[in-house]
C-alpha positions in Angstrom: 72.8 0.3 -38.9 71.6 3.8 -39.8 68.2 2.3 -40.8 67.9 0.5 -37.5 68.8 3.7 -35.5 66.3 5.7 -37.5 63.6 3.1 -36.9 64.3 3.0 -33.2 64.1 6.8 -33.0 60.8 6.9 -34.9 59.4 4.1 -32.7 60.4 6.0 -29.5 58.8 9.2 -30.8 55.6 7.4 -31.8 55.4 5.8 -28.3 56.0 9.3 -26.7 53.3 10.8 -28.9 50.9 7.9 -28.0 51.6 8.4 -24.3 51.0 12.1 -24.5 47.7 11.6 -26.4 46.6 9.0 -23.9 47.3 11.4 -21.0 45.5 14.2 -22.6 42.5 11.9 -23.3 42.5 10.8 -19.7 42.3 14.4 -18.5 39.7 15.4 -21.1 37.4 12.5 -20.2 37.6 13.1 -16.4 34.1 13.0 -14.8 32.9 16.3 -13.5 34.1 17.5 -10.2 30.5 17.2 -8.7 30.5 13.5 -9.6 34.0 12.9 -8.3 33.5 14.6 -5.0 31.4 11.8 -3.4 33.4 9.1 -5.1 36.7 10.1 -3.5 35.1 10.3 0.0 37.2 12.6 2.2 40.2 12.6 -0.1 39.1 15.3 -2.5 42.1 17.6 -1.7 44.6 14.7 -2.3 42.9 13.8 -5.5 42.9 17.4 -6.6 46.7 17.6 -6.0 47.3 14.3 -7.9 45.2 15.5 -10.9 47.0 18.9 -10.9 50.4 17.2 -10.9 49.3 15.0 -13.8 48.0 18.0 -15.7 51.3 20.0 -15.1 53.3 17.1 -16.4 51.3 17.0 -19.6 51.5 20.8 -20.0 55.2 20.8 -19.7 55.9 17.8 -21.9 56.1 19.8 -25.2 54.7 22.7 -27.2 51.3 21.8 -28.7 48.8 23.4 -31.0 46.1 25.6 -29.5 43.4 23.0 -30.2 45.3 20.5 -28.0 45.0 22.9 -25.0 41.2 22.9 -25.1 41.1 20.1 -22.5 42.7 22.4 -20.0 39.4 24.1 -19.0 37.7 20.9 -18.2 40.7 19.5 -16.2 41.1 22.7 -14.1 37.4 22.9 -13.6 37.5 19.4 -12.1 40.5 20.2 -9.9 39.0 23.4 -8.6 35.6 21.8 -8.0 37.3 19.2 -5.8 39.4 22.0 -4.1 37.8 25.4 -4.7 40.5 27.2 -2.8 43.3 26.0 -5.2 44.0 29.6 -6.3 47.2 28.7 -8.2 45.3 26.2 -10.5 42.9 29.0 -11.5 45.8 31.3 -12.1 47.8 28.9 -14.3 44.7 27.6 -16.1 43.5 31.1 -16.8 46.8 32.3 -18.4 47.3 29.1 -20.4 43.7 29.3 -21.8 44.2 32.9 -22.9 47.8 32.9 -24.2 48.3 29.4 -25.4 44.9 27.9 -26.1 43.6 31.3 -27.5 40.3 30.7 -25.6 39.9 33.9 -23.5 36.2 33.2 -22.9 37.1 29.9 -21.2 39.9 31.7 -19.3 37.5 34.4 -18.0 34.9 31.8 -16.9 37.6 30.0 -15.0 39.0 33.1 -13.4 35.5 34.3 -12.4 35.0 31.0 -10.6 38.4 31.5 -9.0 37.6 35.0 -7.8 34.3 33.8 -6.3 36.0 31.2 -4.3 39.2 33.1 -3.5 38.2 36.8 -3.2 41.4 37.7 -1.5 43.7 36.5 -4.3 45.0 39.7 -6.0 46.5 37.6 -8.8 43.1 36.2 -9.9 41.6 39.7 -10.0 44.6 40.9 -11.9 44.4 38.2 -14.6 40.6 38.7 -14.9 41.2 42.4 -15.5 43.7 41.5 -18.2 41.1 39.5 -20.0 38.4 42.2 -19.7 40.8 44.8 -21.0 42.4 43.1 -24.0 39.9 40.4 -25.1 36.4 41.5 -24.1 36.5 45.2 -24.8 35.4 46.0 -21.3 37.7 48.7 -19.9 35.5 49.6 -17.0 35.2 46.0 -15.8 39.0 45.7 -16.3 39.6 48.8 -14.1 37.2 47.4 -11.5 39.0 44.1 -11.4 42.3 45.9 -11.1 41.0 48.0 -8.3 39.9 44.8 -6.5 43.4 43.4 -7.0 44.7 46.5 -5.3 42.5 46.0 -2.3 43.8 42.5 -1.5 46.8 41.6 0.7 50.2 41.1 -0.8 49.5 43.0 -4.1 52.5 44.8 -5.7 52.7 48.6 -5.3 52.0 49.2 -9.0 48.5 47.7 -8.9 46.5 50.5 -7.3 48.2 53.1 -9.5 47.5 51.1 -12.6 43.8 50.7 -11.6 43.6 54.5 -11.2 45.0 55.1 -14.6 42.7 52.5 -16.2 39.7 54.3 -14.7 40.9 57.6 -16.1 42.4 56.5 -19.4 40.8 53.2 -20.4 41.8 52.4 -24.0 45.1 54.4 -23.9 47.9 52.3 -25.4 50.3 53.5 -22.8 48.1 52.1 -20.0 47.8 48.9 -21.9 51.6 48.7 -22.2 51.9 49.1 -18.4 49.4 46.3 -18.0 51.2 44.0 -20.3 54.6 44.7 -18.7 53.1 44.0 -15.3 51.7 40.7 -16.5 55.0 39.8 -18.1 56.7 40.3 -14.8 54.2 38.0 -13.0 54.6 35.2 -15.6 57.2 32.4 -15.4 56.2 30.3 -18.4 58.6 31.2 -21.3 55.9 30.4 -23.9 53.5 32.9 -22.3 56.3 35.5 -22.0 56.9 35.1 -25.7 53.3 35.7 -26.5 53.1 38.7 -24.2 56.3 40.2 -25.7 54.5 40.1 -29.1 51.5 41.8 -27.6 53.8 44.5 -26.2 55.4 45.1 -29.6 52.0 45.4 -31.3 50.7 47.8 -28.8 54.0 49.8 -29.0 53.3 50.3 -32.7 49.8 51.6 -31.9 51.2 54.0 -29.3 54.0 55.3 -31.6 51.6 55.8 -34.5 49.2 57.8 -32.3 52.1 60.0 -31.1 53.4 60.5 -34.6 50.0 61.4 -36.0 49.4 63.9 -33.2 52.8 65.5 -34.0 51.8 65.6 -37.7 48.6 67.5 -36.8 50.6 70.0 -34.7 52.9 70.5 -37.6 49.9 71.1 -39.9 48.5 73.7 -37.6 51.9 75.5 -37.3 52.9 75.3 -41.0 49.6 75.1 -42.8 50.5 71.9 -44.5 51.6 68.3 -43.6 55.2 67.4 -43.5 56.8 65.7 -46.6 58.5 63.2 -44.3 58.4 62.3 -40.6 62.0 63.7 -40.1 60.6 67.2 -40.4 58.8 66.6 -37.0 62.1 66.2 -35.4 63.7 69.1 -37.3 61.3 71.7 -36.0 61.3 70.3 -32.4 57.9 68.6 -32.3 59.6 65.3 -31.4 63.0 64.7 -29.8 63.5 61.7 -32.1 61.5 59.3 -34.3 60.5 56.1 -32.4 62.0 52.8 -33.3 59.6 50.3 -34.8 59.8 47.3 -32.4 59.8 44.6 -35.1 62.9 46.2 -36.8 60.9 48.0 -39.6 60.2 51.7 -40.0 57.3 54.1 -39.7 56.1 55.5 -43.0 54.0 58.7 -43.6 51.5 59.0 -46.4 51.4 62.7 -47.0 48.3 62.4 -49.3 46.0 61.1 -46.6 48.0 62.2 -43.6 48.4 58.7 -41.9 51.4 56.8 -40.4 51.9 53.1 -40.9 54.4 50.5 -39.8 56.3 48.8 -42.6 56.1 45.4 -40.8 52.5 45.6 -39.6 50.6 48.0 -41.9 47.2 47.3 -40.5 46.2 49.3 -37.4 45.5 47.4 -34.2 42.9 48.2 -31.6 44.0 48.4 -28.0 41.4 45.7 -27.2 41.0 42.3 -28.7 44.6 41.7 -29.4 43.9 38.0 -29.6 42.4 38.5 -33.1 45.7 39.7 -34.4 48.6 39.1 -32.1 48.4 35.3 -31.7 49.4 33.0 -34.5 50.0 35.7 -37.0 53.2 36.0 -39.0 
């Protein structure tokens, strides 16, 4: 009986896997939107809606590997060629390609297409700025995209302020943290939220290390030597308290070379290009 139950379960799982693979293959092999447009006559908006629903069902079926998400760009490109004003499709496709597929270059291409067709969508400008800032090392383009988001109707109050700060302090980890927190608030997918939370922790480490090393330098100028331990920075009032390492570790100070490191993530992280480090590691 146990054998028969196990066999039934395995057969069911195999059938589900086959169905999922078949659906992905159907979406991956869709003709281009330019070819489908004349084929569907005047029903291109209806077909776009049906394809989008099919795509959402596949995306929500289970967690898959990044490679399995690579069909997303083609499928969303087809949908948005049939219906160029489908702003939500650009938005979801853009964030999935960045955070889950780890393909920010495809995400950026899709979002640029979306901005061209939906210039008044503040969300598309916002997500494009996110890509420029964190994945393409283009802080000025990121600030410009954020400024565009702040000019569109319906944008949240924080957007223009964030754009101003990005122009003035591009590359500052504190600005990056504001950006990530804002994106986290705009996102509903729990898998994307989890990825962004990891980005936030990594960037928090970078911010904390910068603040600690600045305090060490002030200590050196005041005392003529570096501290033996980070606790001395608090003891003489340079810091109100030592920051908590977000992954549950500690910050360690090497008095010989004057640098601070995280015990859980000893390598330093750049403000930009978090995708090289934050996704799929540890």
